[in-house]
N, C-alpha and C positions, 0 to 999 in steps of 0.2 A: 765609169760606165759599166753596167752589169750585163751578163749574158743570161738569157732566159732559158730555163729548162722546166719540165714538169717535175722530174725527180732527180735528186742527186744522191748517189750511193757513195758513202765514205768507207773505203776499204774494198780492195779487189782480190781478196782471198777466194776460197772455194765458194762460200755462201754469197759473197758480194757479186762475184762474176755470174753465178747461176741466176741471181735475182735480175741482174742487168739483161742477161740473155732472155729470160722469160718475159720481162717487161717489154722487150723489143718486139714481141709479137702483138703489139698494140700500136695505137697512134701516138703514144707518149714519147717525148724526147728525154733521154736519160743521160746524165753526166756521171761518169765513173772516176772517182778521185783516188789515185794510188800511185806511189812513186816506184813500185817494184813490179807492177803488173806486166810490163814488157818483157820481163824475164821468162815469161811463159811462151815466148814466140817460137822457140826451138825445142825439139824433143830428140835427145840423143838415144838411139836404140841400144847403145852399149852400156848406158848408165842405169843402174837400179837405184831408185830413190830410197832415202833413209826413212821417210814417213809414208805410211799407207793407211787407208781407211777401209773399214768393213761397211759395205754399202748394202742396205736392206732393200726389200721389195719396193717400199714407198719411194726411196731415193732413185732406184732404178727406173721406176715409172716416170718420175720427174725428169730424169735425163732424157727419156724417150719423148716426153712432151716438148722439151726444149729443142730436141733434134740432134743430140750428140751421142746417143747410146750406140747407134750403128757404127759410128766412127770409133768410139772406144773399143768396141768388140773387134773391129777390123784391125786395130793396132796390135792385137794379140797380147795385150798387157792386162787383160781382165781375167782374174782367176775366180771361177765359181768354186764355192766350197759346199760339199754335200754332207759333211759330217762335222760334229763338234765333240770334243772329248774334254771333260773337266774332271780333275781329281785332286785329292789332298795328299801332299807328300807326308809320309809317315802316318797316314790315317786310312780309314776305310770309306770315306765319303767319295762318291764318284757319280758322274752323270754323263750320259752319251746320248746323241740323237743322230739319226740318219734320215736324210730328206725323203728317201723312197718309202720309209715306214709311215709317212704322213701324207703321201701323195704329191710331194713337191719334187721338182727337178733339182733344186738346190736350196740352200738355206741363206744364201747371200753371195756377195762378191767382194774380193779384196783387190783394190786398185791403188796404185801409188798416187799420192796427192798431186805430184807434179804432172802426172799424165792427165788427170781430170782437169787440172788448171789449164793445161795446154789446149785441150779440145774446147773447153769453154771459151778461152781467149780467141782461138781461131774462129769460133762461131761468132763471137762478138764483133770481130773485125769485119764480118760480112754485113753487119747491121748498120744501115745508114742513120738510124735514130739513136745510136750509142756514140757518145763522144768521150774520149779518154783525156784526163788531165793528169799529167805526170808531175804533180806538185803537191806539197802538203797543204791541208787546210789549217789555217792558223787563227781564224776568228770566225765566230758565228753570231748572227743577230736574227732574232725571230720576232715578227710582228703579226698583226691579225691576218694579213693576206699572204705574206710570203716569208720564206727564210732566206737569209743572205749568208753565203759562205765566201770568206776571203781566203785566197790561196797565197802561198809563199811568194809567187811571182806577181802578186798584186791583182790577179784576175779575181773578179767578183761574180759569183753565180747567184742568180735569183730563181728560187724554185718554190713549188707548191708543197713538196714533201722531201725531207731528208731521211734517208735510211742509213742508220749506223750499223755497219758490218765490219767495224775496224778492230775486232778482237777483244780479248779478255781485259786489256788495259785501255779500252775504248776512249779516244780523245773526245769524241762528240758527247759521249755519256758524261764525262767529267765536266766538259764545257757547260752542259745544261744541268749540272748539279743533281743528277739522278743517283741516289745512293744505292749501294748494293749490300746484300747480306752475304757474308763470306764465312766459310769454314775450312780450315786447313785440314787436308786429309792426312797430314803428317807422313806423306809419301812423296818421293820424287820418282819420275818415270825415266828410266834409261831406255833409249830407243836406238836401234841399229838394224842392219840386215845381215843375215847369216846364210851360209851354205851348210846344210845339214847332211850328215852321213847317210841317213835314210830319207827317201822321198816322202813328201808330206801327204800324198794320196788324197789331196783335196780335203784335208781335215784341219780345222782350226782347233788348236789345243791350248788349254789353260791349266796351270798348276798353282794351287794355293799352298802356301807354307806359312809358318808363324810370323815371318818377317815381311811377307808380301805376296806378290802374284807374278807369275811368268806366263806370257802369252806368245804363241807362235801363230802368225797370220800367213797362210800359204800364198806365195806369189806365183807369177805366171810361168816360172821354171820349176821343174819338179823337185829340185833340192834347194830352192831358195825360199826364205821366209823372212817376214818382218818380225823382229823381236821387240816386245814391249815388256820390260821388267820393272814393275813398280814396287818400291821398298822404302825403308826408312832413309831419310836424307843422307845420313852419314854413311850408310851402306852403299847407296847409289853412287855417292861421290868416290868412295873407295873402289867400287867396281869399274868406274869409268877410267881410273888411272892404273889399274892392274895391267901387267904385261898380258898380251893376248892369250898365251898358253895358260896362265893362271886364271884368267877370266873364263875361258872355255871349260876349264876343269871345274870351276864353281858351278857353271851352268849344267855340266854333265852330272854333277852330284845331285842336282835337283830334278833333272828330267829323266835320268836313268836310261833305259833302252828305247824310249819312245821316239827320239829323233837322232840319237847317236851323237858322235862328236860334231862340234860346230866350228866353222871358220868364219871370221869376220869379213864382211864385204865392205862395209862403210865404217867411218868413225863412230864412236859412241857419243850420243848426245843426251844430256840430262835436263829435265824440266821439272820444276816444282808443280805439285798438283793441289788444286784448291777448288772447292765448290763455290760457285758464285751465282747469285740470283738477283737481278735488278728489281728494285721495289716497284718499278713500273716499266713496262715495255713501250709505252706510248706517251707522248707529250705533244703539245701543240706543234704540228708540222714536223714531228719527229717520231720515228719508229726504230727500236733496237731489235736486231736479229742475230742469230748465231751466238758466238762467244761474247759479243758485246752485251747480250742479254743474260747469258747463263753459261756456266762451265760445269762439267761433271767428271767423275773418275772414268778413265778409259777402260775399266775392267770389262764392261759389256759392249764396248765399241759403238756406243750410241750417240756420242757427242756430235759428230758431224751430221748424223741423220736427223737429230733434233734441229740443227741449223737448216738443213734442206727442207724440213717440214715447216719451219718458220717461213722460209722463203716462198714455198709453194702456196701456203695459205695467204700470205700477205699479197702475193701477186694476184691470186684469185679475188681477194677482197678489193684490191685497187681496181681491177678490171670491172668488177660488179658496180663499184661506186661510179666509175666513168660512164658505164651504160645507163645508170640511173641519174646521171647529171648531178652527182653530189661531190662536194669538196673532199679530195683525198687526204687533205692535211688536218682535218678536224678530228680531235680525239673521240668525239661522240660517234663518229662514223667508223672508228677503228676499235671500238670497245669489244665487239664480238671476237675479233682477231685476238686481242689481248687476253680475253678470258680463256679461250681455247688453248692458246699456247702456254699461258701460265699454268693451267691445270696439268697439261701433259708433262711440262718440265718439272713441276713439283712432284708428280708421281715418280718420275725417273730419278730425281735427286734423292727421294726417300728410299727407293729401291737400292740405289748404289750405296747409300749410307748403311742400310741394313746388312747388305751382303759384306761390305768391307768390315763392319764392326763384328759380324759373326765369325769371319775368318781371321780376325786380328788376334793373335795370341794363341796360347796353347793350353788354356785351362781345360780341365777334364770335362766340365759341364758343357762348355762350348763345343768341344770335340764330339761329345755324345749328341748334342742337338744338331750339329751340321751333318753328322753321319746319318742320323735318323731322317732329317729333312731331305737331304740330297738323294739318298737311296729311295725314299718314299716317292719323290718326284720321278726318279729314274724308272720306277716300276709302275707308275701310273700314267699310261699313255694319254688319256684324255687331258689330264692336267699339263703334261709335257707339251702336248699339241697347242694348248692355249698359250703357254709361255712362249713357244716358238712363233705363233701367230702374232703375239704382241711385239716380240723383238723384230720380226719382219715387217711389222706395221701394215699388215694386209687384212 
């Protein structure tokens, strides 16, 4: 016997949880399937998370619409950044931007992932039309009128629409044989959190060098930052195993006097980086969002924002279809959503590839081109403002 829902979301990460919370503000009954979502129940004020996200204006507005932004701010774990600094180690290419120069209060926010997940989960617990299933989906069947998901505990869910938000290695995407286009960035990301000798002063910093990119994302304490170091796989693996003193010396050699000496707060974690793009975001009674649909290089901090933009547009599309008494699971009714999100994602994928390719290596011609290009942008306020507006998605 099956349990009926309007929507089933496979995956309770940031994007899946946000989608459930936003859909709860309708008459739809939502099933959220994830074995780990209950880990978000508690928030330890003494623990600084390993992973953090740069939240742009669009995502901040989405959090406000859902109803968690005030709670996030009240937690005092939201760090606004008002300045960005980008430069090339051993070169003359540099770029900086200050929010006040363009009439903005800030350029975005850095928030630990587990903090966002906690407040989304707490909100979802208050919603009577969200049901949690702490069991893996193991089988899927789609017919004309419904999709059926069988869980590991033999529960069967009958739904009008399945939303795949289960990450880069999406089970539901593979179940439905949706191919992806993939390109290895030939980079791994080393992620940790650090205490810096000098306060971050609400500045997000990024250093390019021939073998990769080092980024410091300012956290809610003045001398705490999330470190994202993307570099060649063998270098990342070696960095992860170095004694702390040797690791921090390597970091100091790249950053110079910008942040000073660093001390590790959390263990170093290493992840392979790959660009992925699903050949279709929609199928009969199925939609892919977030990393299940696309992944990009973290160098611009836009990956999770793309996912939240997917979520926001999908929720708006579903609500509109309900108001028009249309079937939310038919691909023809979701084509506008797919077109818009594929276009935005392709633009971002192309931009990330161009930037990475331009800063990869130390050829003289490349050095000249990136110096001329970055310095031209740095001295052209109208162009810089347009780039900032695009990154903030406002």
